[in-house]
C-alpha angles and dihedrals in degrees: 000000000000121000115230090208088070094066133087117210095262089050092050089053089058092050094047095047088049085060092052095250128131117267093245089071088069091059091050092052092044093055092049094049099046113012094042098025098217118177099208136049090222087068090066093099098172092060119083116262089237093056091043090054090050091049091050089059094055107027145037137192108235130167132177117272124245109226101176142016122196122194123207125213088247092055098261117142125207118189130191117219128198110216125214095272094044096261111135133220138180129233127183132215108205117197123209139173093261105010145040113215127200116208107207128201116222100186138029100244123340135257096208099080097207106189096228097049126085095204094066093052091075096049129230126312106172147305120275122245126232091260091052091050097048089039090068091057093044091048091050091052090050092050092050091046093051092048090050093050090051091052091050091050091049091049092050090048091052090049093051090050092048092050089051091049095044096068125181096285099061122102096186132076117233112245096242091059090062096079105192091140095063121023122165109210116201109231136160110264099027145319127306123212117215122200128194098196137042096251109116114245099200095177092057098065137050121240107287100178136030124203125188094213103114128098117338139014108289093207092057087061090046105153098044090044094052089048089050091050090052093052092044095053096037113111088219091047122044092326098217119156116250086230088066095053125081127186114202120204138176087224115278094183101198092047092046088057088057098042097068090062096040101047141018100207122121120272131213125194121214098220107157098167142049100210130055090230093062095036090052088056099047101029111032091192087075090072088065098034108026123199095262095053090046092052093048090059094045093049088068100033110132109253119181126204114334095344122136136176116258118219115204112208115186108204112226114191110246093359112073103352103093128121087246090056089053094052091044091051095056090049094050094054100047094103092053132072096236153165123202123217111196109205119187110222115268109216124225133183112295096010116143096204132082134196117257117254118267093259093055092048093051091046091054093046093047091054090057095038092051088054087054094246117162096250139154135174106233117223113229112227128193096026091139089063096038091252100123125106111301096010101095114113144138135228087214095065120105135175133053133273112275114194093184093065115101098315094164098068094246120147118284116261114259 
């Protein structure tokens, strides 16, 4: 039976027309499947019962199963998902003061074998399908909704207890009844969650941003990733602004040349070195697409409005963190409209690198800042649950990195 979550709108139109139905039926189904996130065809109440029964005989609505959710002290959530064939992947919900970001995996495992990344140590298993990509967002929304419901129930329980304890004689209001921390403000178009402190309340907001920075190289799953980006930013799908979506890549040059025409989301480049010698050692993909070739493509990459290219630079102590590296970095990026994210290395079991000390990180940052580069030091969240940059993995992954497999982002062989 075919899974309706595996179809874009255009693909659904083909399916619907093959059934002898009008094309508008495809839009109805599409909205139910993605925008409303229903899990059964019977829930599609604006479709005739007869057509629903026909659909039920041919299609299903399936999504991967969340088997574990871990919660960090900083509010980060990492959830483990079992895919349709039993393979498992990890996805991260990252809270912030004004946003909640979902970090999506695009492959089970990774073929690139970057030395600073845990995912690549287990090798590559397979690409994720459209249903497995959209399923991560739907699962995240369900996790947040469940947490919000639990908080509402706990709040109501506290209020009931306070009312009972208050009695008729008391002139004071118990502190827990003065709800400044969570106030639901009625407003047209939805609910707004108001916070009095800086502590992220992940469960009180929807997902505002999506980053394709989880397990795998997105551009080596090109077709499915572009289909996912289409559903994600389609007003009839998930309706997310392309300005709120970022795809991170190690630099698959042929696929980058295609991406600018196929999608308008933000891009981030995992650079992590200023010489080919160092990048060859820490990112083997550089042996195929060296820094100069990558930057030539990026210099002409189409950027609309205020968009820029983000360069992610993982600081590895004693490897790529010298003053000379900082000066070389600013020279390399001159032809590009850019922002630099400095990311102190996040250790994982068996890693042979370490993060620079705080003084070295500050010195590197100051060189770039003094030169008026657009640069920030990115705080790593979720490290206590191995959810930070470079720490995602899976005990389920087997095989070894194979850099000869499909490194141009072309479709997988049948």
